N, C-alpha and C positions, 0 to 999 in steps of 0.2 A: 649674540654668545657664543655659539657652536665657538666664536674661534678664539674667545678667553676659555676656554675650557680645554678645549687645545693645547693651549698657551701654557696652561698649567701641568697639564698632565704630561708634554713633555720638561720642563722645569723640574716633575717631583723624578721621572726619572733621570735627571742632569744632574739632582744634586746625589738620587737611589746610588746613582755608577759614579761619583764621583767619591762619593762617603766611604761604596765597596774596592773603589779605587786605594782608593789612602789607608785603608786599614789593610785589603792585602799586605802595598810595597810596603810599609810600616811594616810590616813583619817576619820580612824576605830579605836577608844578603842582598846587599849591594849586586854582589856577584849574580843572587837569580836573582834579583831585577833585570838585571844584563843579560841575559840569559832569555827573560818573557820577553824585552823588546826587544833583542836579536829575530825571532819566531816570530812580534810582531812585525817587523818593518818587513822577513820577507813576506808575511802576507798583503803589504798595503803593496809590497810591489806588481801585485794583483786585485786587489779589491782597497777602491780607495776611502771607503772605513773606518780600517785601520792604520789612519794618517796620523789623521792628530790622534787619539789616544795616545799612538805613537809619539808623536813629539812629546808629549805633557811625560812620558814616563822617560823617553830620552831625558830630558832637563832637569825631571824629578833627581834622576841620579848624576845627573852634573852638580845639584843640588848640593847633594849628599853627600859624592867621593868626589871634591874639588880635582883631584889624580887625576878620572877622568872626563875634565871636562873638553878636554881638544877633540877627541877622542865620539864623544856624546855631542859633539857639535858636529864632525861631520855627518853621521848618523843624521844630527835632526838638518845638516841641511839637504840630504839627498832626500832626505824626504819633503821633503818644500819643492825641491825640483819634479815628484814624485806626482808634485799637485799639474803640475804641468801635465807631465802623459796625461793625465786625467782631465782634462783640458776640454774643450767642445772646440772653443774660437781661436785660432795662430796665435793671436796675440795675448792671451791668455796663455799659453803655451810656453812660450816664449817670455811675457815676464816672470811664474812662477819657476823656469827653468835658471832662469837669469841668477833672479833670488835666490837660488839653490844651491848654486854655485857661490856665491861670493860665500854665504853660507860655510859653503864644505870649504871653501878656500882659509877663510878664519879659521876655520878650526881647526885645519891643517896644520896649518901655521905656529897654533896653542901645542902640536903633539906631533914634529917634521919626524918622531924616531919612535914614533904606532905602527905596530905591526899592519895591528887591523882597520883601523885608524886608513890608513896606507891606501891599502884593500878595498874600504867600502868608496873613499876620495876617485881610487883607481876605474877600479870598477865601474862603477859612473861615469866619468868621465869616457868611458870603453865604449859602452851605450848608447851616448848620447848620438845624433849627427851628424854627419862631417862637418856641416857650416858651422859647427860651434866652435872649433876649433882644437879640440881635447885632445885628441888621439897622442896628442909625444906628455901631455902629465899625463894620464893612463903607464904612457910605458915606462915616464922616469918613476911613477912609485912603485909599478913592478923591477925595475931594476933594484929599487934601493930594498924594498922589501927582501929578495932575493940579498941584497948587503947585511942589510940586519938580523936575517933568516936564522947564522948560526948563532950570535950572541944573544937568539931573544929566543927564539925557539919551542924551549922549555918555559919559559916563565906566562906561554899563552893555553890553551885550552886546546887540545890535540885532537877535536873532534875541529875547531873551527882553521888550525893552520892544514891540515887536511884539505881541508873546502879553498885557502886558499892556496897547497899545491898543488892539488889536482886541476883549480883555473887556472894554474900560470900554464903547467904541462897543454895546457887542450888550446889554449889561446893569444899568446904570447910567444915571439918569433924569441925565441933559450938561443944560447949557443948552446956546444953539446959539455959544455963543461958543466954552465947552470943543470941542464936538461938533467947530468947524469950524481951530479950536486945534490937536486931533491928529488931525483929518484932514492940516494939512501939514507933521507928523514926517515924512513915509516920500513927499515930492512930490519 
């Protein structure tokens, strides 16, 4: 009897939570939803309880705004790969990470010139252990971001672009010209 009561309480909680999330999402613009999803994404890096709700939010954004389908799929792939970080057994870690990478790669094919998608894909690959052999993918993404930046810098949120630039300056081997260009973006 206790088990059934516990199941019912959990079911009610899930239903209430989903109604609250659906109601909140329907009253927000896609950009506001995207901002919330980004914050939840970074929270999920440290706390796995945010992974599933964030995946659901990115799925909803991709459905509401097909223009963001590739970008949201890259985020979803990164979140699935994050399940590997939080998993206990090595084979489970490997399974989730490989699954997430495949989803991310497919998402990037849909949005190959999206700076945000490239950044999430690139940083995820950058932080993976060496045996995944994704370092070249990360460098390719970062170089493409720098190439696309002049045409697209004004189409993204300034805070996002600043985060991208700071990461590139601090973590990527850049030429002097690339460093100079990135520094000029915020003078």
